[in-house]
Residue, then its C-alpha position, 0 to 999 in steps of 0.5 A: m910104205n907100199t902103194e896099198h898101205y899108202q892109199s889106206w893111210l891117205c884115206l884115213k887121213t882125209t876122212p871127213k868128221l874124224g878128228f885126230r883124237q878119234c883117229m888115234e883111238i881107232l889106230n890104237y885098236y887097229p894099227d894098220p888101216t889096211e885092216f879096215v879101209g875098203k872092208k865094208n864088214h869090218p867091226l870098226y863100222m859097228d862103232k856108233s861113236v864114228d860118224p856115218e859120213s866117216i864110215a862111208h868114206l872108209q868103207a869105200g876107200t875114198l881117196p882125194k880127187n887129185f890122187p893121180q897127181i900126188q902119185n905122179l909128183m911122188r915118182h917124179y921128185d922121188i918123194h917117199c913117206l912114213n906113217i905115224h908108226e914109222y917115224p921117230s917117237r919124239l915126233r909121234d908122241i906130240y899132240a896132233a902128230p902127222l899121220i903121214l910124213y913125206y920126205r926127200g933125202e936121207l931118212a937116217c937124218l931123222q934118227k940122230d940123237k943130238n938135234l938142235a932147232v935154229v929159228g928166227t926172223r926172215h929179216p935178220t940184222a947183220y949182227g943176227r946173221e954173224m952171231c948165229i953162224k959163230l954160235i952154231s958152227p962149233i955145234c955143227r962140227q960136233k955133228v949135231n943135226i940142225i933143224s929149221g924151216l928153209a925160210m929166208g933169213i935165220d933158217a937159211v943161215a942155219h942150214q948153210s952153216a950145217l952144210k958148210e961144217g959137214t953135218t946133216t940138216v933137216a928142213v921142215m916144209a909148209c907145202g908139198l915137197e915138189k915145190i921149194y918155198p921160197p923159190q930163192n932157196r931152191e939151190l939150198a934145198d938141193r944141197v939139203i936133200a943131198n946132205g940131209i932131208l926135206i920133210s913135210e906133212y902135206e901131200p905133194g901138190t899142196k901150196p904153201d898157204r900161210w896157215n901151214f907155216p904155224a902148223r909146221n913149227r910144231i914139227i920143228s920143235a918136236l924133232s929137236q931136243l933144244v930150240f934156239v931162237v936167234e932173232g924175231h919179234i914178239n909175235s913171230g913164227a920163231l916165238l910160236t916154235a918156242k911156245n910149241a917146244i915148251q908145250q912139248n917139254r923141249d928146252v928153249c934157249a935164246m940169243p939176247g939182243n939190243i932192246n931197241n931192236r924189234n928183232a930182239e923182242g922175242p929172244n929177250h922175252l923168252i930169256k926174261n921168262g926162263a929160257a937159257l941165255i946163249n952168248c957163246p957156243e959153250d952155252l949151246q954145248f952145255n944145253l945139248g949135253l956136249t963137251p967143248e971141242n978138243e982143239a981150240q978154234i983159232e981165228l986168223d985175220c984175213i988179209l983183204s985187198s982194198d976192194e974187198q975191204l970196201v965191200c965188207d965195210l959196205l955190207k957191215k954199214e947196211q946191216k942187211a943182205l944186198a943184191f949183186d946189183e945193189i952192191l954194183v951201184l954202191t961200189h961203182f965196180s965193173v961187173g967182172k971186178l965185183s964178181t971177182v971180189l965177191t968170190n974171193l970173200e966167199l972163199k975166205g969165209l967172210l961172205a955168204k949167199e942168200g937166195g942165189s943173188s944176195f950177199f951178207l957178212v958171216 
């Protein structure tokens, strides 16, 4: 959008007392807001169903007070935007679709045919991480677009798996795109921008308020043809994403888990109520309409040194990601020795980073 169009759309989006349904009714008659924003004598303003406060706002072309800051952030961080007519129909056709969608990265990523949303808890078990990677990696190698929310935990694992296997990935943010949240995933966000796209319905400068996260989940599900829930408790954001998917007529699948583990509550509940059970990559391929990979994937046992095996056993026992300093204390290695061991395990594909300084088994 050029500057004039953007200002008109932003004015419309921020109009007081104008709900989504009425806004869409206006756009049905006048698809381009530049036709009526700032035009005092436009026929729209004769419509008695539009609140006088809304009319005054649109006639004046009123913009948010922080509009200069929004413009500066968009220039500085190379943030672009689309209006509701310009982004994919699978997002446009849902209830309460974003009027404006901001993005950083490669726009073509939003146009891919095969899209898998991968969602789950911010505090996964080691089993959850390991199985998430094993289940979606073959899907990534078939160039399916992976969509998630850039949160710690399963979201980060999903994006990392996509990047590692050379496919594109979409991260849906709950704040302005200049502010990477959580900050521990800033490096991951840079890689997503270089090999995919960050998107948000929120203007630059918007803080990651807690009520933004449930709202952004509807975008994750809408952009996907299949939503895969890995781990999460019954009231988690992952379950809300699955609920949105069902309302949007998207397919939902889930990875079963230990009934004694709270992280398994959500996926097990979904499976009990009709979601497809996923226990191998072929299940995901079937639900996405893909054929299995042509070449069988052969896993070779890595030869580990005693020090490398010690670190692997430690991470497996702890069942969670550990910070560098925590591993240092538990192994009694020197800083240099531990750095070498961790690097070797990463190169062998057995270890991955989370948030820049924590490590987990893959």
